[in-house]
N, C-alpha and C positions, 0 to 999 in steps of 0.2 A: 678571311680566311681559315683564321683559330677555328672558327665555328664549324665551319667545315670540317675540319679534322676528328674534332671532339665528336661531331655527328656520326663518325664512324666511315672517313675516309681514309686517313691513317696516309704512314707514309709512303710513297712512291716506291715500289718494290723494285725497280728498276734502278733506282738510286739516283737518277738523272736528276736531273731541273725541266722540268715544264717549260718551251721555248715560248708557248702561245700566252700562258700567264703574265712570263715576265712582258715580254713584247709589248703585251695590251698596256701593263701596268706603265713601263717606259714611256710607251705615245703618248698616256695620260699627263704623267707626273715629271715628264725630263726636265731639266733646268733648263733655260736660254740660254746658251750658252755662244759666242761669235762665233766661234769656229764650228759651230754644230749649222750655221746657217743656209739653207738651200746656194749653192754656186760657189761655197767656198773651194781654195784652191789646195793641192797638194801641198804648197808650200808655205800658206797658211796653216795647215795639219800640223805640219813639221816645227815650223815655229812653235805653234802652242804645246806640242806633246813634248820639245826639248824644255821650252820653260817652265812646262808643269810639274818635271822630274823633281822629288821633293819639296814642292812649293805649292802652297795651295792658292787655288782656283781666285780667291780673293783677292789677292796678291798680285797674280799674272794678266788678270782680265784687262785693266787699264795701261800694262807696260805693254801687253799683245796689238794692244787696238791703237796704240803710238806705233811701233813698231810695223803695222800694216800700213799707217800713213805715210808713214817716211820709206819704207822698203816694201814696198808690193810684191816685190820680184825679187829672187835670188841673185839677179843680175846687179838691180838696185842697192841692194846690203853689198854685193862682191865690190858695189863701186866706192865705198865710205874706205872709212880706215876701220884697224884694229880698234885703237883708241876710239874712234866714235860709238865704235860698238858694244865696249865694256864701260863708258858710260851710259850708254842709254839702256843698259842691261840693269842700271840702278842697284835696288838692294831685293834682287831676286834669289841673291846668293849662288854660292858655288861660280864663279864667274867664268870660271874656264869655259863653262858650256856656252859661254857668248863667243870665244876665240875659237871652239868646236865647229860653232854654227858658221862664223863669218868664214872658215874655212871652207865648209860645206857647201854655202851660197855659193863660194868661187869655182868650186866644181861643178857643179849643176848646171850653173852657167855656160861653163867654157866646154863639159862633157857631155850635158844632155839639152843643148839649147832652149836653156833657162827653164826646164818642164822637171818638176821632180819626178821621179821614177815611179812606176806602177808595180815594181815587183821585188820581193823581199831579198833576193838575193843583190840584184843590183845597189839598192838602197844600203845593204851593209858593206859595201866598198865604198861608200862614200865617207870622207872625213868623220866621227865623233858620233855615227850610227851604229847603234847595236841592237840586239834581237829585237827587245821588247817595242823598241821607237820603227823599226822596220815594219813592224805586223803591224802599230798602231796606224801607220799611215799608210798602208795597203787597206787596210779595213776599215778605217773612218772617213779616209780623201777619194778613196777609188771601189768602195763598197765591196770589195773583194771578200769572199771566203776564207777567212786567217783564224787560227786562234789567238789571242791577245790577252797575255795573263802577267796582271800587274801583283802587286800585295793584297788588294780589295779583290780580286776576282780570286787569289789562292784562299782567301779566308772564307768565301760564302762558299764555295767549292767544301774546304773541310768541313763546314756544319754543316748546309744540306746535302752531303753528298755521303761524308764517312760518318757525320755524327763526334762532331771534334771540334772542340772550343779553338783552335790555332791551327795553320797548318806547320807540322813539323816534323821534319824529316822527308820531305817530297821531293823528288829532283825537278827541275826545271821542266825535263822531257816528259818527266808523268804528268804533271800540271796539264802540258801542251796538250799531251795526248788525249786526258779527259776533257776539255773544254773542247778539243776538237772533235771528241764523239757527240757533245752536246751539240756543235753547231746545227742549223737547219739548211735544210738542203740548196734553198733558194739563197743564192749570195746575198741578195739586197736582205733579208732576213735574217741570215748569218750576221752582216755587220751589227744589224739594227741588236740582234741579242747581244752581242759584244761588250755593245756601248750599253746595254741595259743590265751587264752582269755586273762590269766596271761602277756603275750608277749604282746600284744595291749595295755592292760594300763600303763606299763613301757614305751613304746616306743614311741606309738602316742597317743594314748588317754592318756597323761598326764594331772597332775592337774593344771601344768600352763601356759603351751603353748600346746594345743592339734595341732596336725597336722592334721586338718579335709582333707585337699586335699590328703593325702596318707593314708587314711583309707580303708580299704577294704571292709568294711560293713555301707559305710557313707550315699548309698542310701537310709538304713533302719534306718538309725538314727533317731529318735526321736528327740531330743534334735537339732540337724543340720537343721532338718528341720524345727525346731520351731526359726530359728534364733539365735540358741546360748544364751538362755535367762540365766541370770545370769553369763554369761563370764569375764564379766568386776568387776565381785564382788571380793572383796580385798582377797585375799589368808591369808588362817591362818598363822600367824607369824612362821617362825621356829623356833621350839624348840631351847631357850637358852641354851648354853652348857656352856661358858666361867664365871668361877666364882662360878660355881653349884659344889653341893656336886660330880653329878658325876665327874666333872674335877678334884677334888680333890682327889677323890680313885684313878682314873687312875692315879693320879702324883707319890701319893703312893705308887701303886704299881706295877709303873714303875721301882721306885727305889728298891725293893725288886727283883724284875725279873732281872734286871739286873744287880747282884752282884751273884757272886761265894759264898759267904761266909753270913752268916744271919747278919741282919741291927740293928744297934742302933737306939736308938730311936731318938739322935742326927742329925743322918742321916735323918728319916722321919721327925722333925721337919724342916731343913732345905730348904724341897721338898715345902714346903707351909708357907709362913711367914706371908700371910695379914690376916689371919682371924685365930690365934691358936684353938679359940673354934671349927671353922668351920673343921678344921684339925684334933681333937682328936674326934670330931662326925664322920667323917669320916674313923678315923684308927677304931672304936670301930666298926662300920658295918661292915669293910673287915674281922674281926675275928669274929663277928657275923655269916657271910657270910659263914665262913671256908674258905673265901679265903688267909687270912694271919694263918698265927701261933704263938707261942712262943717257944722258946728251953729255957731250965735251967736256962740259963744267963737273960732272959727278953727278948733278941736279936729278931729279926721278920723274919720270913723264909714265906714262899708261903707255902700254903697247902699240908701237906702229905712232904714234904721235909726235 
C-alpha cells in the first residue's frame, strides 16, 4: 500500500477509511479468537467484552474458555455465588467487573429469558453495562450496524483521517459520529468493518510502534502522508502498579481467594507489611465494594461466600 501511495495515489481526499481494503485485510489476517467463532452467543460476546476491558487478550482467553465451560448461559452464572465468580475471575484485574457481571447475569436470566438483549438501549439498562460494551455486543454478537469506539479505534481515526499522532481533545460523540459515517450500508459488512478497525489499532496502528509498512490503508493515511508528525513524541508513561492501592487490594484479595476457609485479620496483615495505613485503606475499600465480607467471628470471606 505504501508503494501505491508513492506511485501517486495519495491520501483519500474525503478523509475517510476505505472499508473494502480494511475488510479484505481483516478477513485474511484476523486473529482466531474463540469469541469470534461462528455461532458465538450474545452471552459469550458480552463476557469477552467485559473481560477484555483494560486486559490483554492473552490473559483473557484461558479464563474466558473456563467460564464458558462452567457458565455457558447467564442463568448458569446467576445460579453460582458472587464468591465463586470472583474466585474464577483469577488474575484478570479490576475484580469489581466480576461482581457486576454476576449481577448482570441475574438480570438477563430474570428479565430477558436468559438471552442477552440485541439493542443498545436495553443493554444499557443492565447492571454494569456501559455505552461501549452495549455497542460492542450489538455489533459483534448480533451483526448490527453500530459504531464501536475504543482507544484503538480513536487512534486509527486520529491518524488516518485527521493526520494526528494521537486522539486528543475529541469528544466521545464526535468519535461515534465519525465512525458511524464510515460504516458500510450493509449491516453484516458494517460489523466486520468495526472489528477490523479495532484489530488494526490493536496490532498494526499501535501507540508506540506503528507498523505502517503492514497497514492496509496506508495509502490513504493522512498522518503517514504528512511524515508521521509527533511520531517521536514521548509516549505517556505506563500507569504505575507497584506500590499502589490497586496492588495492595489485589494482594489482600489473593489471600482470601486462595483460602478454602475464612481468613483472619492477622493473615491479611502479613500480606502487606510495608504500609499498614495503606493496607487498612485497601481493606476498607474491598469491603465497601462488596468484594470481601466478614463472618460472625470477624474473619474475612469473598463476597457472598
